[in-house]
C-alpha positions in Angstrom: 0.0 0.2 -0.1 1.2 3.4 -1.2 0.8 5.9 1.9 0.6 10.1 0.6 2.6 12.3 2.0 0.2 13.2 5.1 0.0 9.4 5.6 4.0 9.2 5.8 4.3 12.9 7.6 1.7 11.4 10.2 3.6 8.0 10.6 6.8 9.4 11.2 5.6 11.8 13.9 3.9 8.9 15.5 7.6 6.6 15.4 9.1 10.0 16.6 7.4 10.3 19.8 7.9 6.0 20.4 11.2 6.7 22.8 12.3 2.6 22.9 11.7 0.2 19.7 11.2 -3.4 20.9 9.0 -4.0 17.8 12.0 -5.9 15.4 13.1 -8.0 18.6 10.0 -9.1 19.7 9.0 -9.8 16.1 12.1 -11.7 15.4 11.2 -13.8 18.1 8.0 -14.3 17.5 8.3 -15.5 13.9 11.1 -17.8 15.1 9.2 -19.5 17.7 6.4 -20.1 14.7 3.6 -17.9 16.7 0.9 -15.8 14.8 0.1 -12.5 15.8 -3.3 -13.5 17.0 -2.0 -16.3 18.8 0.7 -13.6 21.1 -2.4 -11.0 21.6 -4.6 -13.9 22.9 -1.8 -15.6 25.4 -0.5 -11.5 26.4 -4.3 -10.9 26.8 -4.1 -7.6 24.1 -5.5 -7.0 21.2 -3.6 -8.6 17.6 -3.8 -4.7 16.7 -1.9 -3.2 19.2 0.8 -6.5 19.1 1.3 -5.3 15.4 1.2 -1.7 15.9 4.0 -2.4 18.8 6.0 -4.5 16.5 6.1 -2.1 14.2 7.4 0.9 16.4 4.2 2.7 15.9 3.1 2.9 19.6 5.4 2.3 22.8 4.0 -0.6 25.4 2.9 0.1 28.5 5.2 -1.8 31.1 2.8 -4.4 32.1 2.1 -4.9 28.1 5.5 -5.5 27.6 6.2 -8.1 30.5 3.2 -10.2 29.2 4.6 -10.4 25.5 8.1 -11.0 27.1 6.7 -13.6 28.8 4.5 -15.7 26.1 7.5 -15.0 24.2 10.1 -16.2 26.6 12.0 -13.4 26.3 15.1 -12.5 28.9 14.4 -8.3 29.6 18.1 -7.9 29.3 17.8 -8.7 25.5 15.4 -6.0 25.0 16.7 -3.4 27.1 20.4 -3.8 26.2 20.8 -0.5 23.8 19.6 0.9 26.2 21.5 -0.2 29.1 23.3 3.8 30.9 26.8 3.9 31.1 27.3 5.1 34.7 30.5 7.2 34.7 33.0 6.2 37.6 35.2 9.4 38.5 38.7 9.2 39.8 40.6 12.1 41.7 44.2 11.1 42.4 45.6 12.0 45.6 47.9 14.6 44.4 45.1 16.3 42.3 42.4 16.7 45.1 40.7 20.7 45.0 40.8 21.8 48.4 39.1 24.7 50.4 40.9 26.3 53.2 39.5 27.6 56.9 42.6 29.5 58.1 45.2 26.8 58.8 42.1 23.8 58.2 42.8 22.2 55.0 39.7 20.4 53.1 40.4 18.2 50.2 37.5 17.1 48.2 37.5 13.5 48.1 34.1 13.6 45.6 32.9 16.3 43.6 28.9 17.0 45.3 27.3 16.9 42.2 26.3 13.9 40.4 26.4 13.7 36.3 22.5 14.7 36.6 23.5 18.1 38.5 21.8 17.1 41.8 23.7 17.2 45.1 24.3 14.0 47.0 26.9 14.2 49.4 30.5 16.1 50.6 33.3 14.4 51.4 36.7 15.8 52.9 40.4 14.9 54.0 40.2 16.4 56.7 43.7 18.2 58.0 43.5 20.2 61.2 46.9 21.6 62.7 47.7 20.8 66.8 45.7 23.2 69.2 43.3 24.1 66.1 39.7 23.4 65.5 37.1 23.3 62.6 34.8 26.4 62.4 31.6 25.5 59.8 29.8 23.5 62.3 29.5 26.3 65.0 26.1 27.3 64.5 25.0 24.0 63.2 23.4 23.2 59.4 20.6 21.2 58.0 21.5 17.6 56.9 24.1 14.6 58.7 27.9 14.2 59.1 30.2 11.3 59.4 33.4 10.8 60.2 36.5 9.0 60.9 39.6 9.3 62.0 42.9 8.5 60.2 45.6 9.7 62.5 45.8 11.8 65.9 43.0 12.5 68.6 40.2 14.5 68.1 37.4 16.1 70.7 34.1 16.3 68.9 32.4 19.5 70.9 28.5 18.7 70.0 25.9 20.7 71.1 28.2 21.6 74.4 28.8 18.2 75.2 32.6 17.2 74.3 33.1 13.7 72.7 36.9 12.3 72.6 38.0 10.2 69.4 41.0 8.3 68.9 42.6 6.8 65.6 40.5 4.4 63.8 37.3 5.8 65.6 34.5 7.0 63.7 31.5 9.5 64.6 27.8 10.5 63.3 25.6 12.7 64.1 22.5 15.3 63.4 24.4 18.4 61.5 21.4 20.5 63.2 23.0 21.3 66.5 26.5 23.4 66.8 29.7 21.1 66.6 33.4 21.6 65.8 36.3 19.3 65.5 39.5 20.0 67.8 42.6 18.7 66.7 44.3 17.7 70.5 47.0 15.7 69.9 50.9 16.7 69.2 50.5 16.1 65.0 48.4 17.0 62.4 44.6 15.3 62.8 44.0 13.5 59.5 40.1 12.4 58.9 37.7 11.9 56.6 34.3 13.4 56.7 30.9 13.3 55.5 28.2 15.7 54.9 24.9 14.9 53.3 23.6 17.0 51.9 25.9 18.5 50.5 26.4 21.8 52.1 28.9 23.5 49.7 30.7 25.5 52.4 31.8 28.9 51.4 35.7 29.9 52.3 36.0 32.1 55.5 
């Protein structure tokens, strides 16, 4: 059948609106199994017309319809979706290339980009380097979210909501960041710790 220019235009427009094209694979498997459109439609509980349109990529099937067709044809879903598998990037920041922020003598070396590939803020993580007899200021008034830390080297005192907690090497701590909090180096050498904030605050230098 020869379509008029208007019909061709209408068909092209419909195909543009179909984001995923499963039709070729469904038809290929159906024909290899020797099933007719009618048989597949009856087993899947849908109309023969709908199966035909899906196979020709004229419509995008609802997920329950796609699952029913995959079940009837005994198709592995990975086979249907293999070309739509999302590439998820892995980001490495080498030790000598960490972006850093400073708060007086304290160094915050960023361990991961707090913004994910979708542009959403997720968490903030730092290698924290605090000289002896120095303490942080950024949490002095509290802020939203949660914090987690682990002491890698040295000895620290967490002052949290007027209470003091001593943290030795290897100790970890977590708390709500809503209450005022500071981390003080009470050892004789530089304090090294990993600190994580969620959600990310993107503190500005003071």
